[in-house]
MARBA-3410 file (N, C-alpha, C, O; in Angstrom, 1 decimal):
81
1.1,-1.3,-0.1,0.0,0.1,0.1,1.0,1.2,-0.1,2.2,1.1,0.2 ~ 0.4,2.4,-0.6,1.1,3.5,-0.7,0.3,4.6,-0.4,-0.9,4.6,-0.6 ~ 1.0,5.8,0.2,0.2,6.7,1.2,-1.1,7.2,0.1,-2.3,7.5,0.4 ~ -0.7,7.3,-0.8,-2.1,7.9,-2.0,-3.4,6.9,-2.0,-4.5,7.2,-2.3 ~ -3.1,5.7,-1.5,-4.0,4.7,-1.4,-4.9,5.0,-0.2,-6.0,4.4,-0.2
-4.7,5.7,0.7,-5.2,6.2,2.0,-6.0,6.9,1.9,-6.7,7.0,2.9 ~ -6.2,7.9,0.8,-6.8,9.0,0.9,-8.2,8.7,1.1,-8.9,9.3,1.9 ~ -8.8,7.7,0.2,-10.4,7.3,0.6,-11.0,7.0,1.9,-12.0,7.6,2.4 ~ -10.3,6.1,2.5,-10.2,5.9,4.1,-10.2,7.4,4.7,-11.2,7.8,5.2 ~ -9.3,8.0,4.7,-8.9,9.2,5.5,-9.9,10.1,5.3,-10.0,10.8,6.3
-10.7,10.5,4.4,-11.7,11.3,4.1,-13.0,10.4,4.4,-14.1,10.8,4.1 ~ -12.7,9.3,4.8,-14.6,8.5,5.3,-15.1,9.1,6.2,-14.5,10.0,6.8 ~ -16.4,8.9,6.5,-17.2,9.6,7.7,-17.4,8.3,8.7,-18.2,8.3,9.6 ~ -16.6,7.2,8.3,-16.5,6.2,9.3,-15.3,6.3,10.2,-14.2,6.3,9.7 ~ -15.4,6.3,11.4,-14.1,6.6,12.1,-13.0,5.3,12.2,-11.8,5.3,12.5
-13.8,4.2,11.8,-12.9,3.1,11.6,-12.0,3.0,10.5,-11.0,2.3,10.4 ~ -12.5,3.8,9.5,-11.6,3.7,8.2,-10.9,5.0,8.4,-9.8,5.2,7.8 ~ -11.3,6.0,9.3,-10.3,7.0,9.5,-9.0,6.5,10.2,-7.9,6.8,9.7 ~ -9.2,5.8,11.2,-8.6,4.9,12.0,-7.3,4.1,11.2,-6.1,4.2,11.5 ~ -8.1,3.2,10.2,-7.3,2.6,9.5,-6.2,3.4,8.6,-5.0,3.2,8.6
-6.9,4.4,8.1,-5.8,5.2,7.3,-4.7,5.4,8.2,-3.6,4.9,8.0 ~ -5.1,6.1,9.3,-4.0,6.6,10.3,-2.9,5.5,10.4,-1.8,5.6,10.0 ~ -3.5,4.4,11.0,-2.7,3.2,10.9,-1.7,3.0,9.6,-0.4,3.1,9.7 ~ -2.2,2.9,8.7,-1.4,2.3,7.3,-0.4,3.7,7.1,0.8,3.6,6.8 ~ -0.8,4.7,7.2,0.1,6.2,6.9,1.3,5.7,8.0,2.4,5.4,7.7
0.8,5.7,9.3,2.3,5.6,10.0,2.8,4.3,9.7,4.0,4.3,9.7 ~ 2.4,3.4,9.4,3.5,1.8,9.1,4.1,2.1,8.0,5.3,1.8,8.0 ~ 3.4,2.7,6.9,4.4,3.3,5.7,5.5,3.7,6.0,6.7,3.3,5.7 ~ 5.1,4.9,6.6,6.2,6.0,7.1,7.4,5.2,8.0,8.7,5.2,7.9 ~ 6.8,4.5,8.8,7.9,3.5,9.8,8.3,2.4,8.9,9.2,1.7,9.6
8.2,2.0,8.2,8.8,0.8,7.2,9.9,1.8,6.3,11.1,1.4,6.1 ~ 9.5,2.8,5.8,10.5,3.6,5.1,11.4,4.1,5.9,12.4,4.2,5.3 ~ 11.3,4.4,7.1,12.4,5.0,8.0,13.3,4.2,8.4,14.5,4.5,8.4 ~ 12.8,2.7,8.8,13.5,1.7,9.2,14.4,1.4,7.8,15.7,1.5,8.0 ~ 14.1,1.1,6.9,15.0,0.8,5.6,16.0,2.0,5.6,17.2,1.8,5.3
15.6,3.1,5.9,16.8,4.1,5.8,17.8,4.1,6.9,19.0,4.3,6.7 ~ 17.3,4.0,8.1,18.1,3.5,9.5,19.0,2.6,9.1,20.2,2.7,9.1 ~ 18.2,1.2,8.5,19.4,0.0,8.4,20.6,0.3,7.4,21.7,-0.1,7.7 ~ 20.3,1.0,6.2,20.9,1.6,5.2,21.9,2.4,5.7,23.1,2.0,5.4 ~ 21.7,3.6,6.5,22.5,4.5,7.3,23.7,3.7,8.0,24.8,3.7,7.7
23.2,2.8,9.1,23.9,2.0,9.6,24.9,1.1,8.9,26.0,0.8,9.3 ~ 24.4,0.8,7.9,25.3,-0.3,7.1,26.0,0.7,5.9,26.4,0.2,4.9 ~ 26.0,2.1,6.1,27.2,3.0,5.2,26.5,2.7,3.6,27.2,2.7,2.5 ~ 25.2,2.5,3.7,24.9,2.3,2.1,23.9,3.6,1.7,23.7,3.5,0.5 ~ 23.5,4.4,2.2,22.9,5.3,2.0,23.3,5.9,0.7,24.5,5.7,0.5
22.6,6.6,-0.3,23.0,7.3,-1.4,23.0,8.7,-1.2,23.4,9.4,-2.1 ~ 22.8,9.3,-0.1,22.8,10.6,0.4,23.6,10.8,1.8,24.2,9.8,2.1 ~ 23.6,11.9,2.6,24.1,12.5,3.6,23.0,13.0,4.2,22.6,14.1,3.8 ~ 22.5,12.3,5.2,21.0,12.9,5.9,21.7,14.0,6.8,22.8,13.9,7.2 ~ 20.9,15.2,7.0,21.2,16.5,7.7,21.3,16.2,9.2,21.7,17.1,10.0
20.7,14.8,9.6,20.3,14.8,10.9,21.5,13.5,11.4,22.2,12.8,10.6 ~ 21.4,13.5,12.7,22.1,12.1,13.1,21.3,10.6,13.1,20.1,10.3,13.1 ~ 22.0,10.0,13.2,21.5,8.6,12.9,20.8,8.2,14.4,19.8,7.5,14.4 ~ 21.2,8.8,15.5,20.7,8.6,17.0,19.1,9.3,16.7,18.0,8.9,17.3 ~ 19.1,10.3,15.8,17.7,11.1,16.1,16.9,10.6,15.3,15.7,10.7,15.6
17.4,9.8,13.9,16.4,8.8,13.3,16.0,7.6,14.2,14.9,7.3,14.2 ~ 16.9,7.1,14.9,16.4,5.8,15.7,15.5,6.2,17.0,14.8,5.4,17.6 ~ 15.8,7.6,17.4,14.8,8.0,18.4,13.4,8.1,17.7,12.4,7.7,18.3 ~ 13.5,8.6,16.7,12.4,9.1,15.6,11.4,7.6,15.5,10.2,7.6,15.8 ~ 12.1,6.7,15.1,11.7,5.3,14.6,11.1,4.8,15.9,9.9,4.4,15.8
11.6,4.7,17.2,11.1,4.3,18.3,9.8,4.5,18.7,9.1,3.7,19.2 ~ 9.6,6.1,18.4,8.6,6.7,19.0,7.4,6.2,18.0,6.3,5.8,18.3 ~ 7.9,6.2,16.7,6.9,5.6,15.8,6.5,4.2,16.1,5.3,4.0,16.0 ~ 7.2,3.3,16.5,6.9,1.9,16.7,5.9,1.8,18.0,4.9,1.1,18.1 ~ 6.4,2.7,19.0,5.5,2.8,20.2,3.9,2.9,19.8,3.0,2.1,20.2
3.9,4.1,19.0,2.8,4.9,18.5,1.9,3.6,17.6,0.7,3.5,17.6 ~ 2.6,2.7,16.9,2.1,1.7,16.0,1.4,0.7,17.2,0.2,0.5,17.1 ~ 2.2,0.3,18.2,1.8,-0.6,18.9,0.6,-0.2,19.5,-0.3,-1.0,19.6 ~ 0.2,1.1,20.0,-0.8,1.5,20.8,-1.8,1.5,19.7,-2.8,0.9,19.9 ~ -1.8,2.2,18.5,-2.9,1.7,17.4,-3.4,0.5,17.3,-4.6,0.2,17.2
-2.1,-0.6,17.4,-2.9,-1.7,17.1,-3.4,-2.4,18.3,-4.2,-3.3,18.1 ~ -3.2,-2.1,19.7,-3.8,-2.5,20.9,-5.2,-1.9,20.6,-6.2,-2.6,20.4 ~ -5.2,-0.5,20.5,-6.8,0.1,20.3,-7.3,-0.8,19.3,-8.3,-1.5,19.6 ~ -6.9,-1.0,18.2,-7.7,-2.0,17.3,-8.2,-3.0,17.5,-9.2,-3.3,16.9 ~ -7.5,-4.0,18.4,-7.9,-5.1,19.1,-9.3,-4.9,20.0,-10.4,-5.5,20.0
-8.8,-3.7,20.9,-10.0,-3.5,21.9,-11.3,-3.0,21.1,-12.4,-3.4,21.2 ~ -10.8,-1.9,20.1,-12.3,-1.8,19.5,-12.9,-2.5,18.2,-13.6,-2.0,17.4 ~ -12.4,-3.7,18.3,-12.6,-4.6,17.4,-12.4,-3.9,15.7,-13.1,-4.2,14.7 ~ -11.3,-3.2,15.6,-11.1,-2.6,14.1,-10.0,-3.6,13.4,-8.9,-3.8,13.9 ~ -10.4,-4.2,12.2,-9.6,-5.1,11.5,-8.5,-4.0,10.7,-8.9,-3.0,10.0
-7.6,-4.3,10.9,-6.4,-3.7,9.8,-5.7,-4.6,9.0,-4.8,-4.1,8.2
END
């Protein structure tokens, strides 16, 4: 799934669809950041980031915890992801 594929869900009147959009968008961004961090650590990035590896890892950590919270909430509210 790509970010642009979440637009319909994001604009839905159903809160469960909007919740799914939020989750999918975060997951897409998290996975892209994860790939970047792995390449950064392996010294295989094709560009030089303007921020430190540590900062990117901290951001990734926060995003991972947010994903976890959304997944727990989805279970509680019976929202299929």
